[in-house]
FIRO-249698 format. One record per residue (C-alpha): x, y, z; residue number from 0. Coordinates in steps of 0.05 Angstrom, whole numbers, plus 5000, padded with zeros to 4 digits. Example, Ala and Ser with C-alpha at 12.3 -4.5 7.8 and 13.67 -1.06 7.14 Angstrom:
2
(pt (5246,4910,5156),0)
(pt (5273,4979,5143),1)
This chain:
580
(pt (7827,4206,8285),0)
(pt (7754,4184,8287),1)
(pt (7730,4138,8232),2)
(pt (7671,4165,8193),3)
(pt (7620,4116,8163),4)
(pt (7630,4110,8088),5)
(pt (7560,4130,8070),6)
(pt (7497,4153,8106),7)
(pt (7457,4115,8055),8)
(pt (7482,4046,8074),9)
(pt (7426,3997,8089),10)
(pt (7464,3950,8135),11)
(pt (7428,3923,8197),12)
(pt (7469,3966,8244),13)
(pt (7448,4031,8209),14)
(pt (7375,4011,8210),15)
(pt (7376,3997,8285),16)
(pt (7415,4062,8297),17)
(pt (7359,4100,8261),18)
(pt (7307,4068,8306),19)
(pt (7346,4077,8370),20)
(pt (7361,4151,8357),21)
(pt (7288,4165,8341),22)
(pt (7263,4126,8402),23)
(pt (7313,4159,8448),24)
(pt (7291,4229,8425),25)
(pt (7219,4209,8438),26)
(pt (7231,4180,8508),27)
(pt (7289,4221,8535),28)
(pt (7303,4281,8490),29)
(pt (7371,4313,8501),30)
(pt (7398,4255,8543),31)
(pt (7451,4204,8523),32)
(pt (7424,4143,8486),33)
(pt (7426,4082,8531),34)
(pt (7439,4012,8504),35)
(pt (7450,3952,8548),36)
(pt (7479,3882,8554),37)
(pt (7477,3832,8610),38)
(pt (7530,3780,8626),39)
(pt (7532,3730,8682),40)
(pt (7603,3709,8703),41)
(pt (7577,3641,8724),42)
(pt (7634,3607,8686),43)
(pt (7675,3621,8623),44)
(pt (7639,3675,8583),45)
(pt (7638,3644,8514),46)
(pt (7633,3669,8443),47)
(pt (7558,3660,8443),48)
(pt (7553,3708,8501),49)
(pt (7596,3757,8463),50)
(pt (7538,3769,8415),51)
(pt (7500,3798,8475),52)
(pt (7554,3853,8476),53)
(pt (7574,3861,8403),54)
(pt (7503,3873,8378),55)
(pt (7490,3935,8422),56)
(pt (7563,3956,8416),57)
(pt (7559,3961,8340),58)
(pt (7494,4000,8344),59)
(pt (7521,4045,8399),60)
(pt (7584,4058,8358),61)
(pt (7543,4078,8297),62)
(pt (7502,4125,8340),63)
(pt (7568,4156,8365),64)
(pt (7593,4163,8294),65)
(pt (7532,4206,8281),66)
(pt (7551,4253,8337),67)
(pt (7505,4230,8393),68)
(pt (7525,4214,8464),69)
(pt (7516,4141,8482),70)
(pt (7522,4098,8544),71)
(pt (7532,4024,8533),72)
(pt (7517,3990,8599),73)
(pt (7542,3921,8614),74)
(pt (7506,3893,8675),75)
(pt (7550,3842,8708),76)
(pt (7499,3794,8737),77)
(pt (7548,3775,8792),78)
(pt (7492,3774,8845),79)
(pt (7460,3715,8810),80)
(pt (7459,3649,8847),81)
(pt (7515,3599,8834),82)
(pt (7474,3546,8798),83)
(pt (7521,3489,8784),84)
(pt (7595,3471,8780),85)
(pt (7615,3481,8707),86)
(pt (7654,3425,8675),87)
(pt (7725,3432,8651),88)
(pt (7746,3493,8692),89)
(pt (7818,3489,8715),90)
(pt (7826,3493,8791),91)
(pt (7754,3472,8804),92)
(pt (7729,3406,8831),93)
(pt (7664,3379,8859),94)
(pt (7678,3411,8926),95)
(pt (7652,3476,8896),96)
(pt (7582,3444,8897),97)
(pt (7577,3465,8970),98)
(pt (7570,3537,8946),99)
(pt (7510,3525,8900),100)
(pt (7456,3576,8918),101)
(pt (7504,3631,8940),102)
(pt (7515,3696,8901),103)
(pt (7571,3689,8850),104)
(pt (7611,3741,8887),105)
(pt (7609,3697,8950),106)
(pt (7637,3636,8915),107)
(pt (7713,3625,8919),108)
(pt (7752,3635,8855),109)
(pt (7783,3574,8822),110)
(pt (7846,3550,8856),111)
(pt (7906,3590,8835),112)
(pt (7866,3651,8813),113)
(pt (7890,3720,8831),114)
(pt (7819,3745,8836),115)
(pt (7778,3752,8901),116)
(pt (7718,3711,8880),117)
(pt (7686,3669,8826),118)
(pt (7651,3727,8790),119)
(pt (7713,3771,8787),120)
(pt (7755,3713,8760),121)
(pt (7711,3703,8699),122)
(pt (7694,3777,8691),123)
(pt (7767,3796,8685),124)
(pt (7779,3752,8624),125)
(pt (7720,3783,8588),126)
(pt (7740,3854,8606),127)
(pt (7809,3842,8576),128)
(pt (7778,3814,8512),129)
(pt (7730,3872,8505),130)
(pt (7788,3921,8511),131)
(pt (7824,3886,8454),132)
(pt (7761,3888,8413),133)
(pt (7753,3963,8423),134)
(pt (7687,3957,8461),135)
(pt (7673,4018,8503),136)
(pt (7624,4006,8560),137)
(pt (7602,4025,8631),138)
(pt (7604,3964,8675),139)
(pt (7552,3956,8731),140)
(pt (7561,3904,8785),141)
(pt (7493,3879,8807),142)
(pt (7524,3856,8873),143)
(pt (7543,3928,8886),144)
(pt (7476,3955,8864),145)
(pt (7436,3908,8909),146)
(pt (7481,3907,8970),147)
(pt (7489,3983,8972),148)
(pt (7413,3994,8970),149)
(pt (7411,4027,8901),150)
(pt (7349,3988,8882),151)
(pt (7314,3993,8950),152)
(pt (7256,4035,8926),153)
(pt (7247,3990,8865),154)
(pt (7245,3928,8910),155)
(pt (7194,3959,8957),156)
(pt (7153,3981,8897),157)
(pt (7154,3910,8869),158)
(pt (7132,3882,8936),159)
(pt (7074,3931,8940),160)
(pt (7053,3911,8870),161)
(pt (7067,3836,8878),162)
(pt (6994,3820,8863),163)
(pt (6999,3856,8796),164)
(pt (7064,3821,8780),165)
(pt (7036,3753,8800),166)
(pt (6975,3764,8754),167)
(pt (7021,3778,8694),168)
(pt (7065,3717,8709),169)
(pt (7004,3674,8720),170)
(pt (6984,3682,8647),171)
(pt (7045,3641,8628),172)
(pt (7046,3589,8683),173)
(pt (7024,3518,8670),174)
(pt (6953,3513,8696),175)
(pt (6942,3460,8749),176)
(pt (6892,3404,8743),177)
(pt (6831,3404,8788),178)
(pt (6851,3393,8860),179)
(pt (6926,3401,8846),180)
(pt (6970,3457,8872),181)
(pt (6988,3513,8824),182)
(pt (7053,3498,8789),183)
(pt (7101,3547,8757),184)
(pt (7119,3537,8685),185)
(pt (7182,3494,8682),186)
(pt (7243,3525,8652),187)
(pt (7263,3491,8587),188)
(pt (7333,3460,8589),189)
(pt (7351,3494,8523),190)
(pt (7330,3560,8553),191)
(pt (7373,3548,8614),192)
(pt (7434,3534,8571),193)
(pt (7422,3594,8526),194)
(pt (7407,3638,8586),195)
(pt (7476,3627,8616),196)
(pt (7512,3693,8612),197)
(pt (7449,3735,8608),198)
(pt (7426,3734,8680),199)
(pt (7368,3685,8668),200)
(pt (7401,3618,8683),201)
(pt (7365,3577,8735),202)
(pt (7319,3633,8758),203)
(pt (7246,3621,8777),204)
(pt (7194,3677,8776),205)
(pt (7184,3683,8850),206)
(pt (7161,3645,8911),207)
(pt (7088,3625,8916),208)
(pt (7080,3593,8984),209)
(pt (7022,3593,9033),210)
(pt (7037,3667,9048),211)
(pt (7026,3686,8976),212)
(pt (7070,3708,8918),213)
(pt (7134,3748,8930),214)
(pt (7180,3774,8873),215)
(pt (7239,3779,8921),216)
(pt (7289,3726,8943),217)
(pt (7332,3738,9006),218)
(pt (7400,3707,9012),219)
(pt (7404,3669,9078),220)
(pt (7438,3707,9135),221)
(pt (7469,3642,9159),222)
(pt (7491,3601,9098),223)
(pt (7486,3656,9045),224)
(pt (7444,3612,8999),225)
(pt (7380,3633,8965),226)
(pt (7343,3569,8985),227)
(pt (7296,3613,9024),228)
(pt (7220,3622,9028),229)
(pt (7187,3687,9048),230)
(pt (7135,3669,9101),231)
(pt (7106,3738,9115),232)
(pt (7112,3810,9094),233)
(pt (7080,3875,9119),234)
(pt (7076,3932,9069),235)
(pt (7071,3986,9122),236)
(pt (7129,3967,9166),237)
(pt (7166,3929,9109),238)
(pt (7179,3873,9159),239)
(pt (7196,3809,9122),240)
(pt (7205,3740,9152),241)
(pt (7238,3683,9114),242)
(pt (7263,3614,9129),243)
(pt (7320,3576,9096),244)
(pt (7307,3506,9072),245)
(pt (7382,3492,9069),246)
(pt (7401,3506,9141),247)
(pt (7333,3519,9175),248)
(pt (7355,3590,9193),249)
(pt (7299,3640,9201),250)
(pt (7297,3715,9214),251)
(pt (7254,3777,9209),252)
(pt (7283,3839,9176),253)
(pt (7260,3907,9153),254)
(pt (7263,3907,9077),255)
(pt (7272,3982,9079),256)
(pt (7340,3970,9111),257)
(pt (7357,3900,9085),258)
(pt (7407,3893,9028),259)
(pt (7419,3818,9023),260)
(pt (7373,3793,8968),261)
(pt (7348,3809,8898),262)
(pt (7287,3811,8855),263)
(pt (7275,3748,8815),264)
(pt (7299,3749,8743),265)
(pt (7234,3761,8707),266)
(pt (7222,3823,8752),267)
(pt (7295,3844,8759),268)
(pt (7306,3853,8684),269)
(pt (7247,3899,8669),270)
(pt (7261,3938,8733),271)
(pt (7330,3954,8706),272)
(pt (7302,3975,8638),273)
(pt (7260,4027,8675),274)
(pt (7315,4047,8724),275)
(pt (7369,4057,8671),276)
(pt (7324,4083,8616),277)
(pt (7347,4029,8567),278)
(pt (7329,4043,8494),279)
(pt (7362,3983,8461),280)
(pt (7379,3914,8489),281)
(pt (7381,3849,8448),282)
(pt (7363,3782,8476),283)
(pt (7377,3710,8459),284)
(pt (7328,3667,8421),285)
(pt (7306,3635,8487),286)
(pt (7281,3702,8513),287)
(pt (7237,3714,8452),288)
(pt (7192,3653,8458),289)
(pt (7121,3657,8487),290)
(pt (7125,3667,8563),291)
(pt (7199,3683,8560),292)
(pt (7234,3736,8601),293)
(pt (7233,3789,8546),294)
(pt (7159,3780,8530),295)
(pt (7137,3778,8603),296)
(pt (7184,3836,8619),297)
(pt (7149,3878,8567),298)
(pt (7087,3876,8612),299)
(pt (7122,3880,8679),300)
(pt (7163,3941,8660),301)
(pt (7100,3983,8661),302)
(pt (7093,3970,8736),303)
(pt (7159,4009,8743),304)
(pt (7133,4065,8697),305)
(pt (7182,4044,8643),306)
(pt (7181,4019,8572),307)
(pt (7209,3957,8540),308)
(pt (7272,3971,8499),309)
(pt (7279,3957,8425),310)
(pt (7302,3885,8431),311)
(pt (7322,3844,8371),312)
(pt (7329,3769,8380),313)
(pt (7399,3743,8366),314)
(pt (7413,3673,8342),315)
(pt (7465,3624,8368),316)
(pt (7538,3627,8351),317)
(pt (7572,3561,8337),318)
(pt (7643,3536,8329),319)
(pt (7668,3496,8269),320)
(pt (7666,3423,8289),321)
(pt (7629,3435,8355),322)
(pt (7557,3432,8379),323)
(pt (7520,3492,8408),324)
(pt (7560,3525,8463),325)
(pt (7542,3516,8536),326)
(pt (7583,3544,8595),327)
(pt (7560,3488,8641),328)
(pt (7584,3432,8595),329)
(pt (7655,3459,8593),330)
(pt (7707,3466,8538),331)
(pt (7673,3525,8505),332)
(pt (7717,3575,8469),333)
(pt (7718,3645,8498),334)
(pt (7732,3712,8463),335)
(pt (7802,3707,8494),336)
(pt (7812,3639,8460),337)
(pt (7790,3668,8393),338)
(pt (7835,3729,8400),339)
(pt (7896,3684,8410),340)
(pt (7888,3659,8338),341)
(pt (7854,3717,8302),342)
(pt (7861,3792,8300),343)
(pt (7806,3833,8333),344)
(pt (7785,3861,8265),345)
(pt (7767,3792,8239),346)
(pt (7727,3774,8301),347)
(pt (7689,3840,8299),348)
(pt (7674,3828,8226),349)
(pt (7643,3760,8239),350)
(pt (7592,3794,8286),351)
(pt (7582,3856,8243),352)
(pt (7568,3823,8176),353)
(pt (7510,3779,8199),354)
(pt (7443,3805,8222),355)
(pt (7429,3788,8295),356)
(pt (7377,3736,8277),357)
(pt (7427,3699,8232),358)
(pt (7468,3644,8264),359)
(pt (7541,3636,8244),360)
(pt (7603,3596,8263),361)
(pt (7671,3618,8286),362)
(pt (7728,3576,8259),363)
(pt (7781,3544,8302),364)
(pt (7796,3491,8250),365)
(pt (7824,3496,8179),366)
(pt (7765,3540,8161),367)
(pt (7800,3599,8193),368)
(pt (7847,3602,8133),369)
(pt (7789,3609,8085),370)
(pt (7757,3663,8130),371)
(pt (7822,3702,8128),372)
(pt (7826,3695,8052),373)
(pt (7755,3723,8049),374)
(pt (7773,3780,8096),375)
(pt (7835,3799,8056),376)
(pt (7796,3797,7991),377)
(pt (7744,3844,8021),378)
(pt (7800,3891,8045),379)
(pt (7825,3894,7973),380)
(pt (7756,3910,7946),381)
(pt (7746,3964,7997),382)
(pt (7814,3994,7979),383)
(pt (7799,3995,7904),384)
(pt (7727,4018,7912),385)
(pt (7694,3955,7883),386)
(pt (7661,3930,7948),387)
(pt (7586,3934,7957),388)
(pt (7560,3987,8006),389)
(pt (7537,3936,8058),390)
(pt (7605,3901,8056),391)
(pt (7640,3968,8063),392)
(pt (7598,3984,8124),393)
(pt (7614,3917,8157),394)
(pt (7688,3926,8141),395)
(pt (7689,3996,8169),396)
(pt (7656,3973,8234),397)
(pt (7707,3916,8239),398)
(pt (7771,3956,8231),399)
(pt (7755,4009,8282),400)
(pt (7705,4048,8323),401)
(pt (7682,4120,8328),402)
(pt (7744,4132,8371),403)
(pt (7793,4109,8316),404)
(pt (7823,4049,8282),405)
(pt (7843,3987,8321),406)
(pt (7918,3969,8321),407)
(pt (7933,3929,8259),408)
(pt (7986,3888,8224),409)
(pt (8028,3934,8180),410)
(pt (8043,3879,8129),411)
(pt (7982,3833,8129),412)
(pt (8011,3773,8093),413)
(pt (7963,3716,8077),414)
(pt (7944,3679,8141),415)
(pt (7951,3610,8109),416)
(pt (8022,3629,8087),417)
(pt (8041,3652,8157),418)
(pt (8011,3589,8186),419)
(pt (8051,3545,8138),420)
(pt (8115,3583,8155),421)
(pt (8102,3577,8230),422)
(pt (8087,3503,8221),423)
(pt (8150,3488,8182),424)
(pt (8198,3531,8223),425)
(pt (8172,3505,8290),426)
(pt (8187,3569,8329),427)
(pt (8253,3588,8296),428)
(pt (8240,3661,8283),429)
(pt (8304,3673,8242),430)
(pt (8281,3619,8194),431)
(pt (8211,3648,8191),432)
(pt (8239,3717,8174),433)
(pt (8283,3687,8120),434)
(pt (8224,3653,8087),435)
(pt (8177,3712,8093),436)
(pt (8229,3760,8066),437)
(pt (8234,3717,8003),438)
(pt (8160,3719,7989),439)
(pt (8168,3784,7950),440)
(pt (8241,3799,7933),441)
(pt (8221,3868,7906),442)
(pt (8194,3888,7974),443)
(pt (8225,3842,8026),444)
(pt (8201,3838,8097),445)
(pt (8251,3873,8142),446)
(pt (8228,3847,8209),447)
(pt (8178,3797,8236),448)
(pt (8147,3856,8274),449)
(pt (8119,3880,8207),450)
(pt (8078,3816,8202),451)
(pt (8054,3820,8274),452)
(pt (8006,3809,8307),453)
(pt (7979,3767,8250),454)
(pt (8040,3723,8249),455)
(pt (8034,3710,8323),456)
(pt (7960,3691,8315),457)
(pt (7976,3643,8259),458)
(pt (8033,3612,8300),459)
(pt (7986,3604,8360),460)
(pt (7934,3570,8315),461)
(pt (7986,3520,8290),462)
(pt (8011,3505,8360),463)
(pt (7943,3497,8394),464)
(pt (7893,3475,8341),465)
(pt (7932,3432,8291),466)
(pt (7941,3360,8313),467)
(pt (8012,3335,8319),468)
(pt (8001,3284,8264),469)
(pt (7981,3340,8217),470)
(pt (8043,3382,8230),471)
(pt (8095,3388,8175),472)
(pt (8164,3356,8185),473)
(pt (8212,3364,8127),474)
(pt (8254,3303,8110),475)
(pt (8324,3303,8138),476)
(pt (8351,3260,8080),477)
(pt (8328,3245,8009),478)
(pt (8281,3187,7997),479)
(pt (8330,3149,7954),480)
(pt (8285,3088,7945),481)
(pt (8230,3132,7917),482)
(pt (8278,3171,7873),483)
(pt (8306,3106,7844),484)
(pt (8237,3080,7828),485)
(pt (8215,3141,7787),486)
(pt (8201,3133,7713),487)
(pt (8230,3181,7661),488)
(pt (8169,3226,7659),489)
(pt (8171,3237,7734),490)
(pt (8246,3250,7732),491)
(pt (8236,3301,7676),492)
(pt (8184,3338,7716),493)
(pt (8233,3344,7774),494)
(pt (8288,3369,7727),495)
(pt (8240,3422,7699),496)
(pt (8225,3446,7769),497)
(pt (8298,3447,7791),498)
(pt (8320,3484,7729),499)
(pt (8270,3539,7743),500)
(pt (8281,3548,7818),501)
(pt (8333,3603,7816),502)
(pt (8294,3646,7767),503)
(pt (8227,3637,7803),504)
(pt (8248,3642,7876),505)
(pt (8190,3683,7903),506)
(pt (8119,3664,7924),507)
(pt (8088,3686,7858),508)
(pt (8146,3657,7817),509)
(pt (8144,3589,7850),510)
(pt (8068,3587,7843),511)
(pt (8076,3598,7768),512)
(pt (8131,3546,7765),513)
(pt (8099,3488,7802),514)
(pt (8033,3496,7765),515)
(pt (8070,3505,7699),516)
(pt (8115,3443,7700),517)
(pt (8059,3393,7681),518)
(pt (8035,3442,7627),519)
(pt (8104,3447,7595),520)
(pt (8115,3373,7601),521)
(pt (8050,3361,7562),522)
(pt (8072,3409,7507),523)
(pt (8034,3472,7529),524)
(pt (8059,3540,7551),525)
(pt (8069,3550,7625),526)
(pt (8023,3611,7618),527)
(pt (7965,3571,7587),528)
(pt (7899,3583,7623),529)
(pt (7853,3526,7646),530)
(pt (7806,3540,7587),531)
(pt (7864,3526,7539),532)
(pt (7882,3460,7571),533)
(pt (7852,3390,7568),534)
(pt (7823,3361,7633),535)
(pt (7879,3312,7641),536)
(pt (7927,3369,7658),537)
(pt (7893,3376,7726),538)
(pt (7905,3303,7739),539)
(pt (7978,3310,7719),540)
(pt (7985,3370,7766),541)
(pt (7956,3331,7825),542)
(pt (8003,3273,7811),543)
(pt (8063,3320,7807),544)
(pt (8044,3355,7872),545)
(pt (8036,3289,7908),546)
(pt (8106,3268,7885),547)
(pt (8136,3333,7912),548)
(pt (8101,3325,7979),549)
(pt (8127,3254,7986),550)
(pt (8198,3275,7970),551)
(pt (8197,3336,8015),552)
(pt (8153,3316,8075),553)
(pt (8136,3243,8066),554)
(pt (8061,3253,8058),555)
(pt (8010,3261,8002),556)
(pt (7993,3332,8022),557)
(pt (8020,3390,8062),558)
(pt (8026,3466,8062),559)
(pt (8019,3502,7995),560)
(pt (8078,3480,7954),561)
(pt (8106,3549,7937),562)
(pt (8108,3566,8012),563)
(pt (8137,3497,8028),564)
(pt (8193,3505,7976),565)
(pt (8211,3574,8004),566)
(pt (8211,3546,8074),567)
(pt (8257,3488,8056),568)
(pt (8306,3532,8019),569)
(pt (8337,3524,7950),570)
(pt (8396,3481,7969),571)
(pt (8357,3433,8012),572)
(pt (8302,3428,7959),573)
(pt (8355,3408,7907),574)
(pt (8382,3355,7955),575)
(pt (8314,3325,7972),576)
(pt (8292,3324,7899),577)
(pt (8355,3286,7879),578)
(pt (8394,3341,7843),579)
């Protein structure tokens, strides 16, 4: 059953862009489907920063669909881009892949052991699987297929006929040469190169300006397949083009009207596609929005193809907790697939939906993921009871499903931090995990681990892959008799108060009340006393008591939340380890 937006009066960023996109589409192409676009280059692992290139138009397209309009979300796979460098940290890849630099990505072998036919398909497949899990509906377009089948032939010939006009536009942004020096193209900023990875721009120049003049087209060599070529002559009437390859010295003359082994340079290719596809909305990274960048220059070049620049918000970088800015070429960057191993699709969608495109944010792979889940669950509760703000309701609605329906979800969404603690303590023993989780709420016990899935599996994966071995929880096998013998009377009394209340408080809420209440009772206050009714020293007493319990149970100062830990250890073993 389709999900309907909570209110047509919401003022979230997605709704505002949807308003603009619908209005612009009716002006440019009345009665036709609204076209939004993304571009991804499978030059290496497609990371979570690249995902913003897809999620921004996806969320807008989905809002447009919710309003009853037809939409096409195009993802251009820039698999006909040149292979620019060997990315670091890719399994099955070594420096021997450097021999393929300059070839189309679809002509580069896949990493060793891959089941895919080439480099581009290998990295594309992982992203396609992640987008399916995230509920992203799209039409994929292989640029290799578009170029090699001649789909863009007329656009290429048109660009070559108007190469002087294109050159004049690009020349406005090139670094001007000093007197007597040769004209130089504006160098590509390294930050722009890194940010451009995954958007089709990485490593591209704006065309060849040799002695024969400027040409916005780059042939791939007929001998070595590399794009290290220079066009030496071109005839508009016959479309005869001659090029030479600087890599292997191969040279040939072809008819461009019949030749399908080359592509327009990036700063011409992108606006050509806007016009060809009729794109109304396509975001771009911060690198594309600076003076002389691809988006700005494209806004002028698109007119040569009788098209218009799309509505194109700038999107900011996405970071990872504890990591610097992501870069495919530097290796070790988390992908959407990595994130979906440890978090549900709804949470990942929410992280992109709740922030405006120009706001940067971080995705947590460290302990911060537990806080994010707490925040998400709190929002779910507010949405359920009607107390959430309209903008938060809109972001939540976009996270849990699309116009086509809700995403699969966990039927019993227990707290992530609790599930992580249980997975940590039980170390893969599912029967023990079920025992502990079924005791969290005796009034409504969990009947099967499947009720807590997939969230339980995500929490277990996080524990196993992102928590260092030294931080894992190992319950003592035997009591710490030396520590127990050294305790003073006050400490022993606190343990007796806890042990006396175990049976009557054996649930998550009950044990929470008990462990926080023991220091209060010991100081002469009621276990139900609120912080406002207690002196400051009670907090110190609680910390001291908690540290004692952790030492007796797991041999450390800290660990999982004590109520969860107690449930995990079990009543009889708790009594043994606490010296009963």
